C-alpha positions as a printed NumPy array, in Angstrom:
array([[ 32.189,  -0.505, -10.499],
       [ 32.463,   0.054,  -6.439],
       [ 28.599,  -0.725,  -5.227],
       [ 27.159,   1.837,  -2.319],
       [ 26.198,   0.066,   1.098],
       [ 23.049,   2.057,   0.92 ],
       [ 22.274,   0.205,  -2.126],
       [ 22.113,  -3.145,  -1.062],
       [ 18.487,  -3.442,  -0.625],
       [ 16.883,  -6.516,  -0.277],
       [ 14.385,  -7.281,  -3.212],
       [ 10.875,  -6.646,  -3.533],
       [  9.799, -10.256,  -3.455],
       [  6.134,  -9.73 ,  -5.231],
       [  7.71 ,  -8.13 ,  -7.815],
       [ 10.247, -11.541,  -8.064],
       [  6.663, -13.492,  -7.702],
       [  5.134, -11.395, -10.765],
       [  7.842, -12.427, -12.752],
       [  8.172, -16.025, -11.932],
       [  3.874, -16.143, -13.235],
       [  5.138, -13.589, -16.357],
       [  7.5  , -17.018, -17.438],
       [  5.037, -19.442, -16.414],
       [  2.414, -17.547, -18.856],
       [  5.094, -16.634, -21.516],
       [  5.376, -21.015, -21.504],
       [  1.682, -20.969, -21.739],
       [  0.452, -21.361, -18.641],
       [ -2.881, -19.658, -17.209],
       [ -2.176, -18.405, -13.978],
       [ -4.063, -16.98 , -11.336],
       [ -2.754, -13.887, -10.083],
       [ -3.498, -13.469,  -6.083],
       [ -0.108, -12.161,  -5.806],
       [  0.167,  -8.059,  -6.13 ],
       [ -2.065,  -5.661,  -4.617],
       [ -3.582,  -4.077,  -8.258],
       [ -6.818,  -3.854,  -9.487],
       [ -7.901,  -5.557, -12.811],
       [ -9.749,  -2.496, -13.637],
       [ -8.878,   0.462, -15.886],
       [ -8.57 ,   3.748, -15.149],
       [-11.757,   5.272, -14.55 ],
       [-13.798,   5.696, -17.845],
       [-13.881,   9.703, -16.848],
       [ -9.899,  10.133, -16.513],
       [ -9.116,   8.149, -19.801],
       [-11.402,  10.403, -22.006],
       [ -9.774,  13.498, -20.022],
       [ -6.461,  12.769, -21.094],
       [ -7.675,  11.44 , -24.42 ],
       [ -9.344,  15.167, -24.732],
       [ -5.652,  16.699, -23.939],
       [ -3.228,  15.034, -26.359],
       [ -3.297,  17.47 , -28.588],
       [ -2.391,  20.315, -25.815],
       [  1.103,  20.325, -24.584],
       [  1.876,  18.434, -21.974],
       [  5.03 ,  19.377, -20.575],
       [  6.163,  20.786, -17.06 ],
       [  3.736,  21.903, -14.277],
       [  4.62 ,  23.2  , -11.043],
       [  6.892,  21.112,  -8.643],
       [  4.002,  20.388,  -6.307],
       [  1.296,  19.604,  -8.855],
       [ -1.447,  21.567, -11.065],
       [ -3.305,  23.489,  -8.844],
       [ -6.686,  22.515,  -9.628],
       [ -5.754,  19.   ,  -8.461],
       [ -4.27 ,  20.028,  -5.298],
       [ -7.694,  21.58 ,  -4.721],
       [ -9.633,  18.425,  -5.814],
       [ -7.775,  16.517,  -3.858],
       [ -8.736,  19.032,  -0.546],
       [-12.192,  18.446,  -1.743],
       [-11.856,  14.54 ,  -1.37 ],
       [-11.059,  15.379,   2.138],
       [-13.842,  17.374,   2.974],
       [-16.225,  14.358,   1.452],
       [-14.343,  11.628,   2.929],
       [-13.719,  13.347,   6.297],
       [-15.33 ,  16.344,   6.667],
       [-11.869,  18.151,   6.865],
       [-11.252,  21.837,   5.682],
       [ -8.014,  21.334,   4.144],
       [ -6.035,  24.101,   3.047],
       [ -4.994,  22.924,  -1.084],
       [ -1.672,  24.803,  -0.395],
       [ -0.902,  21.545,   1.613],
       [ -1.102,  19.35 ,  -1.204],
       [  1.667,  17.909,  -2.667],
       [  1.024,  16.238,  -5.821],
       [  3.792,  12.971,  -6.086],
       [  5.366,  10.615,  -8.563],
       [  3.082,   7.665,  -6.953],
       [  2.986,   7.505,  -3.216],
       [  6.862,   6.095,  -3.338],
       [  7.766,   9.468,  -4.46 ],
       [  5.746,  11.112,  -1.826],
       [  8.051,   8.856,   0.69 ],
       [ 10.91 ,   9.831,  -0.428],
       [ 10.18 ,  13.465,  -0.412],
       [  8.757,  12.532,   3.273],
       [ 12.096,  11.006,   4.654],
       [ 14.098,  13.146,   2.863],
       [ 12.311,  16.132,   4.593],
       [ 12.048,  14.91 ,   7.788],
       [ 15.002,  13.043,   8.891],
       [ 18.935,  12.89 ,   8.47 ],
       [ 20.897,  10.051,   7.506],
       [ 21.516,   7.699,  10.21 ],
       [ 17.964,   8.175,  11.778],
       [ 15.72 ,   5.869,  13.175],
       [ 12.483,   5.159,  11.698],
       [ 10.102,   2.942,  13.386],
       [  7.516,   0.94 ,  11.754],
       [  4.672,  -2.111,  12.261],
       [  5.834,  -5.498,  11.228],
       [  4.44 ,  -7.12 ,   9.359],
       [  4.156,  -4.244,   6.682],
       [  4.672,  -2.741,   3.473],
       [  8.788,  -3.821,   2.569],
       [  9.453,  -0.821,   0.529],
       [  9.41 ,   1.255,   3.606],
       [ 12.723,  -0.515,   4.85 ],
       [ 14.401,  -0.426,   1.476],
       [ 13.395,   2.789,   0.92 ],
       [ 14.948,   4.213,   4.012],
       [ 18.145,   1.828,   3.827],
       [ 18.952,   3.378,   0.222],
       [ 18.426,   6.605,   1.843],
       [ 21.045,   6.106,   4.449],
       [ 18.515,   5.743,   7.475],
       [ 17.513,   3.098,   9.557],
       [ 14.134,   1.126,   9.827],
       [ 13.441,  -0.379,  13.295],
       [ 10.866,  -2.872,  13.166],
       [  8.426,  -2.978,  15.711],
       [  7.002,  -6.743,  16.049],
       [  2.935,  -6.477,  16.433],
       [  0.532,  -9.312,  16.908],
       [ -2.516, -10.694,  15.603],
       [ -4.357, -10.023,  18.891],
       [ -3.89 ,  -6.368,  18.051],
       [ -4.634,  -6.399,  14.392],
       [ -1.01 ,  -6.118,  13.359],
       [ -0.888,  -2.544,  14.426],
       [  1.22 ,  -0.739,  17.093],
       [  0.589,  -0.021,  19.848],
       [  1.818,   3.161,  21.637],
       [  3.3  ,   1.014,  24.58 ],
       [  5.436,  -0.288,  22.049],
       [  7.057,   2.971,  19.816],
       [ 10.927,   2.759,  20.781],
       [ 11.988,   5.822,  22.235],
       [ 15.166,   6.319,  20.405],
       [ 13.409,   6.524,  16.936],
       [ 13.146,  10.2  ,  15.061],
       [  9.991,   8.863,  13.044],
       [  7.49 ,   6.443,  12.675],
       [  5.182,   5.212,   9.858],
       [  1.754,   4.171,  10.408],
       [ -0.451,   2.283,   8.024],
       [ -4.16 ,   2.024,   7.702],
       [ -5.385,  -0.21 ,   5.954],
       [ -2.628,  -1.877,   6.71 ],
       [ -0.392,  -3.981,   3.82 ],
       [ -0.494,  -6.657,   4.057],
       [ -2.744,  -7.253,   7.025],
       [ -5.852,  -5.038,   5.587],
       [ -6.819,  -4.095,   9.111],
       [ -7.654,  -0.649,   9.915],
       [ -6.953,   1.854,  12.906],
       [ -9.665,   3.388,  14.732],
       [ -9.708,   7.123,  15.082],
       [ -8.49 ,   6.794,  19.371],
       [ -5.809,   4.7  ,  18.31 ],
       [ -4.352,   7.045,  15.647],
       [ -5.011,   9.733,  18.259],
       [ -3.102,   7.807,  20.985],
       [ -0.255,   6.619,  18.565],
       [  0.058,  10.201,  17.341],
       [ -0.034,  11.097,  20.788],
       [  2.629,   9.172,  22.155],
       [  5.271,   9.408,  19.194],
       [  4.911,  13.926,  19.974],
       [  5.86 ,  12.699,  23.291],
       [  8.939,  10.747,  22.192],
       [  9.947,  13.882,  19.727],
       [  8.759,  11.707,  16.807],
       [  8.004,  12.778,  12.886],
       [  4.976,  10.851,  12.247],
       [  4.245,   9.409,   8.568],
       [  0.574,   8.221,   7.942],
       [  0.389,   5.596,   4.892],
       [ -3.56 ,   5.713,   4.127],
       [ -3.178,   4.602,   0.138],
       [ -6.012,   1.72 ,   0.919],
       [ -8.399,   4.624,   2.103],
       [-12.257,   4.128,   0.202],
       [-11.872,   0.25 ,   0.267],
       [-13.553,  -0.065,   3.257],
       [-15.994,  -3.051,   4.111],
       [-18.18 ,  -1.721,   6.919],
       [-14.957,  -0.678,   9.772],
       [-14.989,   2.508,   8.59 ],
       [-11.751,   4.863,   7.829],
       [ -9.812,   7.639,   9.738],
       [ -7.458,  10.173,   8.801],
       [ -4.436,  10.978,  10.761],
       [ -5.974,  14.37 ,   9.541],
       [ -8.444,  13.95 ,  11.748],
       [ -6.413,  13.815,  14.991],
       [ -3.285,  15.904,  14.652],
       [ -2.038,  18.223,  12.213],
       [  1.452,  17.413,  12.719],
       [  1.645,  14.548,  10.29 ],
       [  2.719,  13.586,   6.829],
       [ -0.62 ,  11.845,   5.374],
       [  0.645,   9.588,   2.512],
       [ -2.167,   8.353,  -0.365],
       [ -2.122,   8.047,  -3.944],
       [ -4.912,   7.204,  -7.233],
       [ -3.296,   3.698,  -7.277],
       [ -5.821,   1.222,  -5.71 ],
       [ -9.383,   3.05 ,  -4.921],
       [ -8.926,   4.939,  -8.365],
       [ -7.933,   1.96 , -10.128],
       [ -4.518,   3.809, -11.382],
       [ -1.554,   1.901, -10.174],
       [  0.374,   2.441, -13.75 ],
       [ -0.218,   6.122, -13.921],
       [  2.414,   6.822, -11.138],
       [  0.393,   9.783,  -9.206],
       [  0.178,  10.03 ,  -5.729],
       [ -0.354,  12.901,  -3.348],
       [  0.243,  13.743,   0.333],
       [ -0.787,  16.291,   3.049],
       [  2.155,  18.388,   4.759],
       [  1.927,  20.958,   7.602],
       [  2.07 ,  24.241,   6.435],
       [  5.622,  24.921,   7.981],
       [  6.912,  21.888,   5.843],
       [  5.593,  23.176,   2.172],
       [  8.482,  25.483,   1.109],
       [ 10.702,  22.427,   2.284],
       [  9.231,  19.701,   0.369],
       [  9.058,  21.863,  -2.795],
       [ 12.125,  22.788,  -3.071],
       [ 13.179,  18.871,  -2.559],
       [ 10.814,  18.225,  -5.044],
       [ 11.694,  20.872,  -7.766],
       [ 15.464,  19.012,  -7.488],
       [ 14.299,  15.575,  -7.168],
       [ 11.464,  14.742,  -9.813],
       [ 11.098,  18.373, -11.016],
       [  6.905,  17.706, -11.119],
       [  4.474,  14.848, -11.498],
       [  3.758,  13.45 , -14.205],
       [  1.595,  15.906, -16.358],
       [ -0.504,  13.415, -17.98 ],
       [ -1.338,  11.251, -15.265],
       [ -2.601,  14.469, -13.294],
       [ -4.596,  15.301, -15.796],
       [ -6.563,  11.89 , -15.678],
       [ -6.173,  11.925, -11.943],
       [ -8.396,  15.247, -11.491],
       [-10.944,  13.713, -13.894],
       [-10.653,  10.324, -11.671],
       [-11.793,  12.404,  -8.459],
       [-15.613,  12.735, -10.467],
       [-15.654,   9.014, -11.072],
       [-16.62 ,   7.974,  -7.461],
       [-19.917,   6.057,  -9.156],
       [-17.427,   3.662, -10.872],
       [-14.667,   3.245,  -8.331],
       [-17.008,   2.181,  -5.662],
       [-18.507,  -0.388,  -8.57 ],
       [-15.2  ,  -1.771,  -8.49 ],
       [-15.187,  -1.888,  -4.426],
       [-18.625,  -4.276,  -4.909],
       [-16.178,  -6.301,  -6.682],
       [-13.757,  -6.73 ,  -4.024],
       [-16.446,  -6.95 ,  -1.584],
       [-17.8  , -10.204,  -3.385],
       [-13.714, -11.443,  -3.495],
       [-13.594, -10.632,   0.253],
       [-16.733, -12.991,   0.927],
       [-15.46 , -15.777,  -1.305],
       [-11.665, -15.791,   0.178],
       [-13.608, -15.443,   4.169],
       [-15.727, -18.774,   3.567],
       [-13.758, -20.851,   1.593],
       [-10.107, -20.052,   2.571],
       [-10.731, -21.396,   6.565],
       [-11.628, -24.851,   4.793],
       [ -9.121, -25.091,   2.33 ],
       [ -6.283, -25.348,   4.778],
       [ -5.777, -21.197,   5.805],
       [ -8.169, -20.739,   8.564],
       [ -5.526, -18.519,  10.677],
       [ -5.973, -15.16 ,   9.441],
       [ -5.969, -11.313,  10.085],
       [ -9.391,  -9.232,  10.166],
       [ -9.166,  -7.656,   6.542],
       [-11.304,  -4.736,   7.41 ],
       [ -9.901,  -2.434,   4.147],
       [ -7.753,  -3.171,   1.265],
       [ -7.88 ,  -6.408,  -0.782],
       [ -5.606,  -8.906,   1.208],
       [ -5.537, -11.813,   3.16 ],
       [ -2.679, -12.349,   5.489],
       [ -2.49 , -15.708,   6.672],
       [ -0.651, -17.818,   9.335],
       [  0.603, -20.78 ,   7.622],
       [  3.282, -22.017,  10.041],
       [  1.31 , -25.297,  10.751],
       [  1.639, -26.465,   6.921],
       [  5.327, -24.29 ,   6.289],
       [  7.924, -22.867,   7.873],
       [  9.571, -21.68 ,   4.6  ],
       [  6.777, -19.229,   2.773],
       [  9.23 , -18.469,  -0.107],
       [  9.985, -22.054,  -0.937],
       [  5.78 , -22.846,  -0.022],
       [  4.337, -19.756,  -2.492],
       [  6.729, -20.889,  -5.269],
       [  5.602, -24.756,  -5.449],
       [  2.055, -23.567,  -5.065],
       [  2.965, -21.226,  -8.229],
       [  4.333, -24.687, -10.105],
       [  1.94 , -27.167,  -8.97 ],
       [ -1.771, -24.934,  -8.89 ],
       [ -1.201, -22.152, -11.273],
       [ -1.838, -19.402,  -8.536],
       [  0.426, -16.934,  -7.39 ],
       [  0.907, -15.895,  -3.969],
       [  3.198, -13.839,  -2.033],
       [  5.55 , -15.127,   0.98 ],
       [  5.008, -13.321,   4.01 ],
       [  9.034, -12.694,   4.404],
       [  8.589,  -9.553,   2.047],
       [  6.143,  -8.195,   4.918],
       [  8.248,  -9.383,   8.024],
       [ 11.835, -10.332,   7.715],
       [ 11.712, -12.301,  11.157],
       [  7.98 , -14.126,  11.286],
       [  7.299, -13.778,   7.805],
       [  8.418, -17.599,   6.619],
       [  5.42 , -18.794,   7.922],
       [  3.08 , -16.367,   6.309],
       [  1.459, -16.042,   3.059],
       [ -0.514, -12.611,   1.637],
       [ -3.481, -13.161,  -0.923],
       [ -4.584, -10.653,  -3.039],
       [ -8.167, -10.284,  -4.171],
       [ -8.121,  -7.639,  -6.476],
       [ -8.579,  -9.094,  -9.39 ],
       [-12.048, -10.304, -10.985],
       [-14.159, -12.743,  -8.957],
       [-14.217, -15.133, -11.503],
       [-10.648, -15.386, -11.494],
       [-10.705, -15.315,  -7.838],
       [-13.321, -18.612,  -7.519],
       [-10.764, -20.52 , -10.034],
       [ -8.071, -19.328,  -7.61 ],
       [ -9.799, -20.86 ,  -4.417],
       [-10.674, -24.052,  -6.567],
       [ -7.312, -24.403,  -7.413],
       [ -5.98 , -23.899,  -3.937],
       [ -8.434, -26.52 ,  -2.656],
       [ -7.224, -28.928,  -5.233],
       [ -3.582, -27.928,  -4.266],
       [ -3.726, -28.512,  -0.315],
       [ -5.666, -32.019,  -0.965],
       [ -2.608, -32.788,  -2.243],
       [ -0.052, -31.235,  -0.265],
       [ -1.939, -32.911,   2.664],
       [ -1.67 , -35.989,   0.977],
       [  1.709, -36.208,   0.551],
       [  3.113, -35.07 ,   4.266]])
């Protein structure tokens, strides 16, 4: 059969790395996972109990925009986190944040439109855009700007702008005044703005701000995957301007019918499990401390300031110009799975690596020991 041109997207490299790690584990090896941004903790206990209690009831279609009580609960989260009084009608529950991006791109852009995004950045932005016949336009960011775009760098001919705070892979955070400047410049240029806030709640002192604090003319995307440890449940949400609700609803009805009912039940209960989520955050904070304490001595000393999320993004240009092969060598010789920077920056990513510290503290400590041993041998061989 003939392949479509828009279907020829690049692989999500971290998923290929996960598969290589799985094969190593199937062969009997013990692998330390620092490649994937997935909490090692289960969904909150309250979420699991709520779903168990609902299993004797029919779990069928819900309305396309999600359970009304869940939309109201998410609106309440914006009141608690940001002091924003949000109309729950603007909340759209989605099949993960990936479903939210598909809905947002379909609602905001036409085939051929150019959409700007900072690089390094989450790789699926580019690939989803391409699969929808849209053109991603990379904005090369700088370490001195915490790998976040600046207003003066926004292209004049783009119809959209994707922001991410905390960023993936950098973990860096946009300040409120930076969000205001970026969204104001985008408005001057006639660009629709999408703000990816999926790592909100995972904060180590820098704080986090929603784009909704500075403008209502924005699509804000979030998910239960990270802070609430619900990656596999595939339930996210977005907040849209009131003028866009019906457009998004019509697309959602036809593309997805509705988000998974079972996941929505669990997500609603998860909103009341903040104490458990914050306990997980304390683990990430300790993991982050260990990473920042030990990585420079091991040989990974050129890193972005990890202000949020659970990632370390390291410049390894003094060690390699082929991060794909370097990551494969680390997996083979050290049994530690890390992500090549090529996933996040197709131009400069051959000289960077991303380390995730979302696993248990014991795993992180052992992974650091293994990395230290690997680097000792690596230097000796050079």
